[in-house]
C-alpha positions in Angstrom: 95.8 106.0 103.1 97.8 106.7 106.3 98.8 110.2 107.3 101.7 110.6 109.8 102.0 114.1 111.3 105.5 114.7 112.7 107.2 117.5 114.4 110.8 118.2 113.3 113.8 117.0 115.4 115.6 119.1 118.0 117.2 122.1 116.4 120.3 124.0 117.2 120.0 127.6 118.5 120.0 130.5 116.2 123.7 131.4 115.9 123.6 133.6 112.9 121.7 136.5 111.6 120.2 134.2 108.9 117.2 133.6 111.2 114.9 130.9 112.3 114.3 129.4 108.9 117.9 128.2 108.6 118.3 126.6 112.0 119.9 123.1 111.6 119.1 119.9 113.4 121.3 119.3 116.4 123.2 115.9 116.5 120.4 114.8 118.9 117.8 116.0 116.5 119.3 113.8 113.7 119.2 110.9 116.1 115.6 111.6 117.0 114.5 111.7 113.4 116.3 108.4 112.7 114.7 106.8 115.7 111.3 108.0 114.7 111.7 106.7 111.2 112.8 103.3 112.5 109.8 103.2 114.8 107.5 104.0 111.9 109.1 101.3 109.8 108.6 98.8 112.6 104.9 98.9 112.0 104.4 96.1 109.4 101.0 97.5 108.5 102.2 100.6 106.7 104.6 101.6 104.0 105.8 105.2 103.7 105.7 106.3 100.1 105.8 110.1 100.4 107.4 112.5 102.9 106.3 116.1 102.7 108.3 118.5 104.8 108.4 122.2 105.5 111.2 124.0 103.6 112.7 125.3 106.8 116.1 123.6 107.3 115.3 121.6 110.5 112.1 120.2 109.1 113.7 119.5 105.7 116.6 117.7 107.4 114.1 115.7 109.5 112.2 114.8 106.4 115.4 113.7 104.6 116.2 111.3 107.5 112.7 109.8 107.4 112.7 109.6 103.6 116.1 107.9 103.5 115.3 105.3 106.1 111.7 104.6 104.9 112.6 104.9 101.2 109.8 107.4 100.8 110.0 110.2 98.2 110.9 113.6 99.8 109.3 116.8 98.7 109.7 120.2 100.4 106.9 122.6 100.6 106.3 126.1 102.1 102.8 125.0 102.8 104.1 123.3 105.9 106.3 126.2 107.0 105.8 128.7 109.8 105.6 131.6 107.4 103.7 129.9 104.5 101.2 127.5 106.2 98.4 126.7 103.7 96.0 124.2 105.0 93.7 124.6 102.0 96.6 123.6 99.6 97.5 120.7 102.0 93.9 119.5 102.1 93.9 119.4 98.2 97.2 117.5 98.2 95.9 114.9 100.7 92.8 114.5 98.5 95.0 113.8 95.5 97.2 111.4 97.4 94.2 109.6 98.8 93.0 108.9 95.3 96.2 107.1 94.4 97.6 105.6 97.6 96.6 102.2 98.9 95.1 101.7 102.3 98.4 100.8 104.0 100.5 103.5 102.1 101.6 106.5 104.2 102.5 110.1 103.7 104.5 111.8 106.4 104.0 115.5 107.0 106.9 117.1 108.8 106.2 120.5 110.2 106.4 122.8 113.3 104.5 123.8 116.4 101.7 124.9 116.2 101.1 123.8 112.6 101.3 120.1 113.6 98.1 120.5 115.6 96.4 122.0 112.6 97.6 119.1 110.5 96.2 116.5 112.9 92.9 118.3 112.9 92.9 118.4 109.1 93.7 114.7 108.8 91.5 113.5 111.7 88.6 115.9 111.3 88.8 116.9 115.0 91.3 118.1 117.6 93.5 115.5 119.3 95.4 116.3 122.5 99.0 115.1 122.0 102.3 116.5 123.3 104.3 117.1 120.2 107.9 116.9 121.5 110.6 117.1 118.9 110.4 114.2 116.4 107.2 112.9 117.8 104.4 111.9 115.5 100.7 110.8 115.2 99.7 108.0 112.8 96.2 108.6 111.4 94.0 106.4 109.2 92.8 109.2 106.8 89.7 107.5 105.5 88.5 106.3 108.9 89.5 109.5 110.6 91.1 107.4 113.4 94.4 107.6 115.3 96.2 104.3 114.8 99.2 105.1 117.1 101.5 107.8 118.4 105.2 107.9 118.9 104.5 107.3 122.6 102.8 103.9 121.6 105.7 103.0 119.3 108.2 103.4 122.2 106.4 100.5 124.0 107.5 98.1 121.2 111.2 98.6 121.9 
Protein backbone atom coordinates (compact mmCIF):
# COMPACT_ATOMS: atom_id res chain seq x y z
CA UNK A 1 0.00 0.00 0.00
CA UNK A 2 1.11 3.53 -0.74
CA UNK A 3 0.39 6.40 1.67
CA UNK A 4 0.49 9.94 0.32
CA UNK A 5 0.61 12.63 3.01
CA UNK A 6 -0.51 15.98 1.62
CA UNK A 7 -0.97 19.46 3.03
CA UNK A 8 -4.07 21.36 1.91
CA UNK A 9 -3.85 24.01 -0.80
CA UNK A 10 -3.51 27.73 -0.16
CA UNK A 11 -6.43 29.07 1.86
CA UNK A 12 -8.12 32.44 1.86
CA UNK A 13 -7.79 34.66 4.90
CA UNK A 14 -10.32 34.46 7.70
CA UNK A 15 -12.90 37.05 6.63
CA UNK A 16 -15.78 36.07 8.89
CA UNK A 17 -16.36 35.31 12.53
CA UNK A 18 -16.94 31.67 11.56
CA UNK A 19 -13.29 30.95 12.23
CA UNK A 20 -10.37 28.95 10.91
CA UNK A 21 -12.32 25.75 10.32
CA UNK A 22 -14.35 27.37 7.53
CA UNK A 23 -11.53 29.01 5.56
CA UNK A 24 -11.93 28.22 1.87
CA UNK A 25 -9.29 27.46 -0.72
CA UNK A 26 -8.16 30.48 -2.69
CA UNK A 27 -8.28 30.24 -6.50
CA UNK A 28 -4.54 29.53 -6.34
CA UNK A 29 -5.19 26.82 -3.72
CA UNK A 30 -7.64 25.10 -6.06
CA UNK A 31 -5.03 25.21 -8.82
CA UNK A 32 -2.37 23.85 -6.45
CA UNK A 33 -4.59 20.91 -5.46
CA UNK A 34 -5.34 20.13 -9.11
CA UNK A 35 -1.66 20.29 -10.08
CA UNK A 36 -0.70 18.02 -7.17
CA UNK A 37 -3.38 15.51 -8.20
CA UNK A 38 -2.11 15.55 -11.78
CA UNK A 39 1.47 15.01 -10.60
CA UNK A 40 0.34 12.07 -8.45
CA UNK A 41 -1.54 10.59 -11.40
CA UNK A 42 1.55 10.96 -13.59
CA UNK A 43 3.22 8.22 -11.56
CA UNK A 44 2.24 5.07 -13.47
CA UNK A 45 3.20 2.87 -10.53
CA UNK A 46 0.33 3.90 -8.28
CA UNK A 47 -3.45 4.20 -8.28
CA UNK A 48 -5.27 6.38 -5.77
CA UNK A 49 -8.27 4.51 -4.39
CA UNK A 50 -9.01 6.48 -1.20
CA UNK A 51 -8.67 10.13 -0.18
CA UNK A 52 -9.07 10.85 3.53
CA UNK A 53 -9.23 14.56 4.33
CA UNK A 54 -9.64 16.71 7.39
CA UNK A 55 -13.17 18.02 7.78
CA UNK A 56 -11.88 21.60 7.79
CA UNK A 57 -13.13 23.26 4.59
CA UNK A 58 -9.75 23.96 2.97
CA UNK A 59 -8.56 20.37 3.45
CA UNK A 60 -11.93 18.95 2.40
CA UNK A 61 -11.83 21.07 -0.78
CA UNK A 62 -8.26 19.94 -1.48
CA UNK A 63 -9.32 16.34 -0.96
CA UNK A 64 -12.29 16.82 -3.28
CA UNK A 65 -10.03 18.11 -6.06
CA UNK A 66 -7.63 15.18 -5.60
CA UNK A 67 -10.45 12.63 -5.43
CA UNK A 68 -12.16 14.01 -8.54
CA UNK A 69 -9.02 13.96 -10.66
CA UNK A 70 -7.65 10.64 -9.39
CA UNK A 71 -11.07 8.98 -9.14
CA UNK A 72 -10.38 8.01 -5.54
CA UNK A 73 -13.17 7.75 -2.98
CA UNK A 74 -13.33 10.84 -0.71
CA UNK A 75 -14.00 10.56 3.03
CA UNK A 76 -13.82 13.41 5.53
CA UNK A 77 -12.62 12.77 9.06
CA UNK A 78 -12.04 14.92 12.13
CA UNK A 79 -9.06 12.62 12.89
CA UNK A 80 -7.02 14.68 10.40
CA UNK A 81 -8.21 18.08 11.67
CA UNK A 82 -6.40 20.57 13.85
CA UNK A 83 -8.92 20.25 16.69
CA UNK A 84 -9.53 16.51 16.47
CA UNK A 85 -6.23 14.89 15.49
CA UNK A 86 -6.30 11.20 16.45
CA UNK A 87 -3.17 9.33 15.36
CA UNK A 88 -4.28 6.14 17.10
CA UNK A 89 -7.49 6.05 15.05
CA UNK A 90 -5.54 6.82 11.88
CA UNK A 91 -3.04 4.04 12.61
CA UNK A 92 -5.95 1.59 12.94
CA UNK A 93 -7.47 2.88 9.68
CA UNK A 94 -4.16 2.48 7.84
CA UNK A 95 -3.89 -1.06 9.19
CA UNK A 96 -7.37 -1.85 7.87
CA UNK A 97 -6.54 -0.37 4.47
CA UNK A 98 -3.22 -2.20 4.27
CA UNK A 99 -5.11 -5.48 4.67
CA UNK A 100 -7.26 -4.82 1.58
CA UNK A 101 -5.25 -2.56 -0.72
CA UNK A 102 -2.80 -3.86 -3.28
CA UNK A 103 0.86 -2.89 -3.30
CA UNK A 104 0.37 -0.12 -5.89
CA UNK A 105 -2.91 1.23 -4.48
CA UNK A 106 -2.72 4.50 -2.60
CA UNK A 107 -4.53 6.37 0.12
CA UNK A 108 -4.07 10.16 0.24
CA UNK A 109 -4.19 11.82 3.68
CA UNK A 110 -4.98 15.56 3.38
CA UNK A 111 -4.30 17.54 6.53
CA UNK A 112 -2.64 20.59 8.07
CA UNK A 113 0.64 21.79 9.55
CA UNK A 114 1.87 20.39 11.97
CA UNK A 115 -0.22 17.22 11.64
CA UNK A 116 1.31 16.32 8.25
CA UNK A 117 4.64 15.77 10.01
CA UNK A 118 2.98 13.40 12.50
CA UNK A 119 1.35 11.54 9.60
CA UNK A 120 4.66 11.10 7.81
CA UNK A 121 6.20 9.75 11.00
CA UNK A 122 3.22 7.41 11.47
CA UNK A 123 3.47 6.05 7.91
CA UNK A 124 7.27 6.00 7.69
CA UNK A 125 8.10 4.96 11.23
CA UNK A 126 10.54 7.85 11.63
CA UNK A 127 10.75 11.58 11.08
CA UNK A 128 11.43 12.93 7.61
CA UNK A 129 12.54 16.51 6.99
CA UNK A 130 10.40 17.95 4.22
CA UNK A 131 9.09 21.50 3.71
CA UNK A 132 5.32 21.08 3.54
CA UNK A 133 4.31 24.06 1.45
CA UNK A 134 0.65 24.29 0.48
CA UNK A 135 -0.50 21.29 -1.59
CA UNK A 136 2.87 19.57 -1.30
CA UNK A 137 3.04 15.86 -0.53
CA UNK A 138 5.21 12.87 0.34
CA UNK A 139 4.63 9.42 -1.22
CA UNK A 140 5.48 6.54 1.14
CA UNK A 141 5.62 2.80 0.58
CA UNK A 142 3.82 1.83 3.78
CA UNK A 143 5.00 -1.77 4.02
CA UNK A 144 8.65 -0.96 3.25
CA UNK A 145 8.60 2.25 5.33
CA UNK A 146 10.33 4.08 2.50
CA UNK A 147 9.80 7.47 0.83
CA UNK A 148 9.17 6.90 -2.88
CA UNK A 149 8.99 10.53 -3.94
CA UNK A 150 7.96 14.00 -2.88
CA UNK A 151 6.10 16.73 -4.71
CA UNK A 152 9.51 18.33 -5.28
CA UNK A 153 10.62 15.20 -7.21
CA UNK A 154 7.40 15.16 -9.23
CA UNK A 155 7.99 18.72 -10.45
CA UNK A 156 11.13 17.48 -12.19
CA UNK A 157 8.95 15.33 -14.49
CA UNK A 158 7.24 18.36 -16.04
